[in-house]
C-alpha positions in Angstrom: -23.7 2.7 -12.5 -24.5 0.9 -15.7 -21.6 -1.1 -17.1 -20.2 0.6 -20.2 -19.4 -1.3 -23.3 -16.5 0.8 -24.3 -14.0 3.0 -22.5 -10.6 4.5 -23.4 -8.9 3.5 -20.2 -10.1 0.6 -18.1 -8.7 -0.1 -14.6 -9.4 -3.5 -13.1 -9.3 -3.3 -9.4 -10.6 -0.3 -7.5 -8.3 -0.4 -4.5 -6.0 2.5 -3.6 -3.6 1.9 -6.5 -6.5 1.8 -9.1 -8.2 4.7 -7.7 -5.0 6.8 -7.7 -4.2 5.9 -11.3 -7.7 7.0 -12.3 -7.2 10.3 -10.6 -3.8 10.9 -12.2 -5.2 10.1 -15.7 -8.0 12.6 -15.1 -5.6 15.2 -14.0 -3.8 14.7 -17.2 -6.9 15.6 -19.2 -8.0 12.1 -19.9 -11.9 11.9 -19.4 -13.0 8.5 -20.4 -11.8 6.3 -17.6 -13.5 3.4 -16.0 -12.8 1.4 -12.9 -14.3 -2.0 -12.5 -14.1 -3.8 -9.0 -15.3 -7.2 -7.8 -16.6 -5.6 -4.6 -16.7 -2.0 -3.1 -13.8 0.2 -4.2 -11.0 0.5 -1.5 -12.6 -2.0 1.0 -9.9 -4.7 0.8 -6.2 -4.3 1.7 -6.4 -0.5 1.3 -9.1 -0.3 4.0 -7.4 -2.9 6.3 -3.9 -1.2 6.4 -2.4 0.9 9.1 -1.3 3.8 6.9 2.4 3.7 7.6 4.8 5.6 5.3 8.0 4.2 6.7 10.7 3.1 4.2 13.6 3.8 6.4 12.3 2.0 9.4 11.5 -1.1 7.2 14.4 -1.4 4.9 17.7 -3.0 5.6 19.8 -1.6 2.6 19.7 0.9 -0.2 18.7 -0.2 -3.5 15.9 0.5 -6.2 13.1 -0.6 -4.0 14.1 1.7 -1.1 14.6 4.4 -3.6 11.1 3.9 -5.0 9.5 3.7 -1.6 11.4 6.9 -0.3 10.5 8.8 -3.5 6.8 7.9 -3.0 6.8 8.9 0.7 8.3 12.3 -0.2 5.4 12.8 -2.7 2.9 12.7 0.2 2.8 16.2 1.5 1.9 17.6 -2.1 -0.4 14.6 -2.6 -2.3 15.3 0.6 -2.6 19.0 -0.1 -3.9 18.4 -3.6 -6.6 15.9 -2.3 -7.7 18.3 0.3 -8.1 21.0 -2.3 -9.8 18.7 -4.8 -12.3 16.9 -2.3 -12.2 18.7 1.0 -11.1 15.6 2.7 -8.0 15.8 5.0 -6.2 12.4 4.9 -4.5 13.2 8.2 -0.9 13.0 7.0 1.2 13.0 10.3 4.8 13.9 10.0 5.8 13.5 13.7 8.1 10.6 12.7 8.7 7.0 13.5 10.5 5.3 16.3 12.1 1.9 15.8 12.6 0.3 19.2 15.0 -2.5 20.3 13.2 -5.2 22.2 14.7 -8.6 23.0 18.3 -7.6 22.7 18.2 -6.2 19.1 20.5 -3.2 19.6 23.2 -4.6 17.3 20.7 -4.9 14.4 19.5 -1.4 15.0 23.1 -0.1 15.2 23.7 -1.6 11.8 20.6 0.1 10.3 21.7 3.4 11.8 25.3 3.1 10.3 24.2 2.5 6.7 21.5 5.1 6.8 23.8 7.8 8.4 26.5 6.9 5.9 24.0 7.4 3.1 23.1 10.9 4.4 19.6 9.9 5.5 17.9 11.5 8.5 18.2 9.1 11.4 18.9 9.7 15.1 20.0 7.3 17.9 18.0 7.4 21.0 18.9 6.2 24.5 16.3 5.0 27.0 16.3 8.6 28.5 15.7 10.1 25.1 12.7 7.8 24.4 11.3 8.4 27.9 11.5 12.1 27.2 9.6 12.1 23.9 7.2 9.2 24.6 6.9 9.0 28.4 4.3 6.1 28.4 6.7 3.6 26.7 8.4 1.0 28.8 10.9 -1.9 28.4 12.9 0.0 25.9 16.6 0.6 26.2 17.6 1.8 22.7 16.0 3.0 19.5 16.2 5.0 16.4 14.1 7.9 15.3 13.2 8.5 11.6 11.9 11.9 11.4 11.0 11.6 7.7 9.0 8.4 8.1 5.3 9.3 8.5 1.8 8.0 8.5 -1.5 8.7 7.0 -5.1 7.8 7.7 -5.6 5.1 4.8 -9.3 5.0 5.2 -9.6 8.8 4.7 -7.2 8.4 1.7 -9.5 5.9 0.2 -12.6 8.1 0.8 -10.7 11.1 -0.8 -9.8 9.2 -3.9 -13.3 7.8 -4.3 -14.7 11.2 -3.8 -12.4 12.5 -6.5 -13.7 9.8 -8.9 -17.4 10.7 -8.0 -16.8 14.5 -8.3 -15.0 14.2 -11.7 -17.2 11.7 -13.6 -14.8 8.7 -13.5 -16.9 5.7 -14.2 -16.9 3.3 -11.2 -18.5 -0.1 -11.6 -18.7 -2.2 -8.4 -19.6 -5.7 -7.5 -18.5 -6.9 -10.9 -15.8 -9.5 -11.0 -13.7 -9.7 -14.1 -13.5 -13.3 -15.6 -10.6 -12.6 -18.0 -9.0 -10.3 -20.5 -10.1 -10.1 -24.1 -7.2 -10.7 -26.5 -7.0 -9.9 -30.2 -3.8 -10.4 -32.2 -1.6 -10.1 -29.1 -3.4 -7.0 -27.9 -5.7 -6.7 -24.8 -8.8 -5.1 -26.0 -11.0 -5.2 -22.9 -12.3 -7.6 -20.3 -15.1 -10.1 -19.8 -17.4 -9.8 -16.8 -20.5 -11.9 -16.0 -22.5 -11.6 -19.2 -20.8 -8.4 -20.3 -17.7 -7.3 -22.4 -16.1 -4.0 -21.7 -13.8 -2.9 -24.7 -10.9 -0.5 -24.0 -7.9 1.0 -25.7 -5.7 0.3 -22.7 -6.2 -1.9 -19.6 -4.6 -1.5 -16.2 -4.5 -4.6 -14.0 -4.6 -3.5 -10.3 -6.6 -6.3 -8.8 -4.2 -6.7 -5.7 -4.4 -10.2 -4.0 -6.8 -11.3 -6.7 -4.6 -10.5 -9.7 -3.6 -14.1 -10.2 -7.2 -15.2 -10.8 -7.3 -13.0 -14.1 -5.9 -14.9 -17.1 -4.0 -13.0 -19.7 -3.4 -15.3 -22.8 -2.2 -18.0 -20.5 -0.2 -15.7 -18.1 -1.3 -15.1 -14.5 0.5 -12.8 -12.2 2.6 -14.7 -9.5 0.7 -13.0 -6.6 -0.8 -14.7 -3.5 -3.0 -13.2 -0.7 -1.1 -12.9 2.5 -3.3 -12.3 5.5 -2.4 -9.5 8.0 -4.4 -9.1 11.2 -4.6 -5.8 13.1 -6.0 -5.0 16.6 -7.5 -1.5 17.2 -7.2 -0.2 20.8 -8.6 2.8 22.4 -6.3 4.9 24.5 -6.2 8.1 26.5 -5.3 11.2 24.4 -1.6 11.6 24.0 -0.6 8.1 24.9 1.7 8.0 21.8 2.9 10.5 19.3 5.2 8.7 17.1 4.6 5.5 14.9 6.3 2.8 16.9 8.1 -0.1 15.0 9.7 -3.2 16.4 10.7 -6.6 15.0 7.6 -8.1 16.5 5.0 -5.6 15.3 4.0 -2.0 15.2 1.8 0.6 17.0 0.2 3.4 15.0 -1.5 6.2 17.0 -4.4 7.9 15.1 -5.6 11.5 15.8 -9.0 10.1 17.0 -7.4 8.2 19.8 -7.2 4.8 18.4 -3.9 2.9 18.3 -3.6 0.3 15.6 -1.3 -2.7 16.4 -0.2 -5.1 13.8 0.4 -7.2 12.0 0.6 -10.9 11.2 1.9 -12.7 8.2 -0.3 -15.6 7.3 -0.4 -17.7 4.1 -4.1 -18.8 4.4 -5.5 -18.2 0.9 -8.4 -15.9 0.7 -9.5 -16.3 4.3 -10.0 -13.0 6.0 -11.2 -14.2 9.4 -9.6 -13.0 12.6 -8.2 -15.4 15.2 -8.1 -15.1 18.9 -4.4 -16.1 18.9 -3.4 -13.2 16.8 -5.5 -10.7 18.7 -3.9 -11.9 22.0 -0.4 -11.8 20.6 -0.7 -8.2 19.2 -2.5 -7.0 22.4 0.5 -8.4 24.5 2.9 -6.4 22.4 1.0 -3.3 23.1 0.8 -4.1 26.8 4.5 -4.7 27.0 5.3 -1.4 25.5 2.6 0.6 27.2 2.0 -1.3 30.5 0.7 1.6 32.5 -1.7 2.8 29.8 -5.5 2.2 29.8 -5.9 0.2 26.6 -9.1 -1.4 25.5 -9.6 -3.6 22.2 -12.4 -2.0 20.4 -12.0 -3.8 17.0 -9.9 -6.1 15.0 -9.8 -7.1 11.3 -7.7 -8.7 8.6 -6.8 -7.8 5.1 -5.3 -9.7 2.3 -2.0 -8.1 1.0 -0.8 -9.0 -2.5 2.6 -10.8 -2.1 5.0 -11.8 -4.8 7.8 -14.4 -4.6 10.4 -11.8 -3.9 8.4 -9.3 -2.0 8.5 -6.6 -4.6 5.7 -5.2 -6.8 5.0 -6.1 -10.3 5.0 -3.0 -12.5 4.9 -2.7 -16.3 3.7 -4.8 -19.4 3.8 -8.5 -20.3 6.2 -9.4 -23.0 4.4 -9.9 -26.3 1.3 -8.3 -25.1 0.1 -4.9 -26.1 -2.5 -2.7 -24.5 -2.0 -3.8 -20.9 -0.1 -2.4 -17.8 0.2 -4.3 -14.6 0.5 -2.6 -11.2 0.1 -5.2 -8.4 2.0 -7.1 -5.8 2.7 -4.0 -3.5 2.4 -6.3 -0.5 3.0 -4.3 2.8 3.7 -1.0 0.8 0.5 -0.4 -1.1 -0.4 2.9 0.8 3.3 4.1 0.7 3.7 3.4 -3.0 0.4 4.9 -4.2 1.5 8.3 -5.5 4.7 7.1 -7.2 2.9 4.2 -8.8 0.0 6.3 -10.0 2.6 8.7 -11.5 4.8 6.2 -13.5 1.8 4.1 -14.7 0.1 7.3 -15.9 3.2 8.3 -17.7 3.5 5.0 -19.4 0.1 4.7 -20.8 -0.4 8.5 -21.5 3.1 9.4 -22.8 4.8 6.1 -23.5 7.4 6.9 -20.8 9.5 3.8 -19.7 10.3 4.3 -16.0 13.3 2.6 -14.5 11.0 0.7 -12.1 9.5 -1.2 -15.1 12.8 -2.8 -15.7 13.5 -3.5 -12.0 10.0 -4.7 -11.0 8.8 -6.0 -14.3 7.4 -9.6 -14.9 10.5 -10.4 -16.8 12.4 -11.1 -13.5 10.4 -14.2 -12.9 11.8 -17.5 -14.5 8.4 -18.5 -16.1 8.5 -15.2 -18.2 10.8 -14.8 -21.2 12.1 -11.3 -22.1 11.7 -8.0 -20.4 8.5 -5.8 -20.0 8.0 -2.6 -21.7 
């Protein structure tokens, strides 16, 4: 698609967050929306993820981040149904639930997690070895676990495809293979971006460039985001080998409807390197073999994605102090798929209605020492 010179709303970064914001703006009746991406939309961290929607299994305490993650997870049934109606693509929302299993003598930690979640009135169940064997008969080497019936999963690649299809079906401008060199500033206002040989002017710009956000300068400010590599191994398995998402302190197993089981993930600070390693593949395969020793598992693929990490592990949402015409939505790290619908909702309300969500205070750039003031 030709690069437009002007647009009402410009989204820099066509991953799952950017695509979802574009969709939400269109649903609000805003028709002049452009997405610009340095590569192919949705083919970075969004494509490499496992699709887990598991705030309870992955959180150790209540608080604003847990609340934000839980609210976004709870939006998924409606979100999935709407996308199916809009695009005809089923994103395979699986509400079977998640098991968190104790391995290597971790029952004390899991008991603590059960206690605070039960005290908070959340849906959580203690499972004995016999309970686990009854609902997941192929699992082994497990003596204790928790079940989170409201922690789910989705096929993240089908979600990417659905959001991209929505853009194509509804005339959202998508400009790919076009890196953004910087933001255009005028009197403290972002008025567009510069790409190779072209300027795109906009009334409002949304920065959703994931792990690459820090490479885009805004009047001397760059987002404190770094790429954190995560490797995943994809196994083939007989039908019915697993029903639930399986979490442990050493990794996770995510069964997909087509028979694949995704095993992940690593945490590597290696810059923008996306290569896979034999060491990681072997470690993840050993985890699967320990939990499913009698199953016929074959490695059929492996890959790596670059997740956008921040110093405190939380996303960056909102504006930059002293800068108008810009909203930042990045740094979702391991929770990009999970936080997609809620992020799209609050960002759209901010730029379309001027609504200041609580998350913009908690997760704004003002929490970092190098930034003075609070985001708006």
